[in-house]
C-alpha positions as CSV (number, residue, x, y, z in Angstrom):
1,M,25.2,2.9,20.5
2,K,28.5,3.7,21.4
3,G,30.7,4.0,18.3
4,E,27.9,4.4,16.4
5,R,26.8,7.9,14.5
6,E,23.8,9.6,15.8
7,I,21.3,10.6,13.4
8,K,18.6,13.2,13.8
9,I,15.1,12.8,13.1
10,G,15.2,15.1,9.8
11,D,18.4,13.8,8.9
12,L,16.7,10.3,9.0
13,A,13.4,11.1,7.7
14,R,15.6,12.4,4.5
15,R,17.5,9.5,4.1
16,V,14.5,6.8,4.6
17,N,12.0,9.5,2.4
18,L,9.5,9.7,5.2
19,S,8.0,13.2,7.2
20,P,9.7,13.3,10.8
21,R,5.8,13.2,11.8
22,T,5.4,9.7,10.4
23,I,8.4,8.5,12.0
24,R,7.1,9.8,15.6
25,Y,3.8,7.9,15.0
26,Y,5.8,4.8,14.4
27,E,7.8,5.2,17.2
28,E,4.6,6.0,19.0
29,I,3.0,2.9,17.8
30,G,5.6,0.6,18.8
31,L,6.8,0.1,15.2
32,L,9.8,1.5,15.9
33,N,11.2,1.3,19.8
34,S,15.1,1.2,19.8
35,I,14.5,5.3,20.1
36,K,17.2,7.1,22.3
37,R,16.9,10.5,23.9
38,I,19.4,13.1,24.3
39,E,19.5,16.0,26.8
40,G,16.0,17.9,26.2
41,G,14.5,15.0,25.0
42,R,15.6,15.1,21.9
43,R,14.9,12.1,19.7
44,I,18.7,10.6,18.0
45,Y,18.4,7.3,16.0
46,T,21.2,4.9,14.6
47,S,21.8,2.9,11.7
48,E,19.5,0.2,13.1
49,D,16.2,2.5,12.9
50,V,16.9,3.0,9.2
51,R,16.9,-0.2,8.3
52,R,14.2,-0.8,10.5
53,L,11.8,1.9,8.6
54,K,13.4,0.7,5.0
55,L,11.8,-2.5,6.6
56,I,8.4,-1.1,7.3
57,K,8.3,1.1,4.1
58,R,8.9,-2.1,2.3
59,L,6.3,-4.2,4.0
60,K,3.7,-1.4,3.1
61,T,4.5,-1.8,-0.2
62,L,4.3,-5.2,0.0
63,G,0.5,-4.3,0.9
64,L,0.9,-5.4,5.1
65,T,-1.3,-2.8,7.5
66,L,0.4,-0.9,10.0
67,A,-2.2,-3.5,12.4
68,E,-0.4,-6.5,10.7
69,M,3.2,-4.7,11.1
70,Q,2.0,-4.7,15.1
71,E,1.2,-7.9,15.2
72,L,4.4,-9.1,13.8
73,E,6.3,-7.0,16.6
74,A,4.4,-8.2,19.0
75,I,5.6,-11.4,18.3
76,W,8.6,-10.8,18.3
77,S,8.5,-9.0,21.4
78,I,7.0,-12.5,23.2
79,E,8.4,-14.8,21.2
80,K,11.7,-13.6,20.5
81,S,11.8,-15.4,17.6
82,N,12.3,-14.7,13.8
83,D,11.3,-17.8,12.7
84,K,7.8,-17.2,14.3
85,V,7.6,-13.7,12.6
86,L,8.6,-15.2,9.3
87,N,5.7,-17.9,9.4
88,R,3.3,-15.4,10.3
89,L,5.0,-12.5,7.5
90,L,4.4,-15.8,5.2
91,E,0.8,-15.8,6.0
92,L,-0.4,-12.5,5.9
93,L,2.0,-12.5,2.1
94,D,-0.1,-15.3,1.0
95,N,-3.4,-13.9,2.3
96,H,-2.2,-10.3,0.4
97,L,-1.3,-12.3,-2.4
98,A,-4.6,-14.3,-2.4
99,R,-6.3,-10.7,-2.5
100,I,-4.2,-9.6,-5.2
101,E,-5.1,-12.3,-7.5
102,N,-8.9,-12.1,-6.9
103,R,-8.8,-8.0,-7.5
104,I,-7.1,-8.5,-10.6
105,K,-9.2,-11.7,-11.8
106,D,-12.4,-8.7,-11.3
107,L,-10.6,-6.1,-13.0
108,T,-9.5,-8.5,-16.0
109,T,-13.8,-9.2,-16.0
110,L,-14.2,-5.7,-15.6
111,K,-12.0,-5.1,-18.5
112,K,-13.7,-7.2,-20.8
113,E,-17.2,-5.5,-20.0
114,I,-15.8,-2.0,-20.8
115,H,-15.0,-3.4,-24.3
116,E,-18.2,-5.0,-24.9
117,Y,-19.8,-2.0,-23.8
118,K,-17.9,0.7,-25.6
119,E,-18.3,-1.9,-28.8
120,R,-22.3,-1.3,-28.2
121,I,-21.8,2.2,-28.2
122,R,-20.4,2.0,-31.2
123,T,-22.6,0.2,-33.2
124,K,-25.1,2.3,-31.5
125,I,-23.8,5.4,-33.0
126,T,-23.0,3.6,-36.8
127,E,-26.9,2.6,-36.6
128,H,-28.0,6.2,-35.7
129,Q,-25.5,8.1,-38.1
130,S,-27.0,5.9,-40.9
131,S,-30.6,6.4,-40.3
132,P,-32.5,9.3,-41.7
133,G,-32.8,12.2,-39.7
134,S,-29.8,11.9,-37.7
135,S,-28.7,15.6,-38.3
136,R,-31.0,16.2,-35.0
137,G,-28.4,14.2,-32.5
138,M,-29.2,10.9,-30.4
139,T,-32.5,10.9,-28.5
140,S,-31.9,7.1,-28.1
141,K,-30.7,5.8,-24.7
142,L,-27.5,4.3,-24.0
143,P,-27.2,0.7,-24.7
144,S,-28.4,-1.7,-22.2
145,E,-27.0,-4.7,-20.8
146,G,-27.5,-8.2,-22.6
C-alpha cells in the first residue's frame, strides 16, 4: 500500500455512492476484505477497495445476491483462479437471465389480460349508458372472466 493514497470511509462512501454502514457491512460479510486499520482502529481504504465496491454494485445491478457474491469470493479464496470464479459467474448470470425472461413472459401475459379486462369494462360501461334508467349508477357486477 506504500505510495497509494489512503481513503477515509466517508470519502469512499461519497466516491462509490454507498453509505459508510453499507461499506462496513460488506466488510463484515467478507465481500470487502482488504481493509487496513491505523491507530485507533480507524479504517482506511485504497483504490483497490474503490474498484471492488464498484464491482459489487455492478453485480447487484445485474441481479446477483450478496450470498452469490460471497460464493464467488469463497471460490476465489479456495481456488485462487479467475477461471473458476468467472465460470461460476456466467452460471449465475445465465440463471438470473432465465428468471428475467420468465418474468418478462409473465408480465407480457398480465399486460394482455389487463388490456382485455379494460375492454370488457368499457363495453359494460357503454352497455349500461345506453340502457334505460342508466342515470341511477351502475348496479351490475364487474365483468367476470371469460
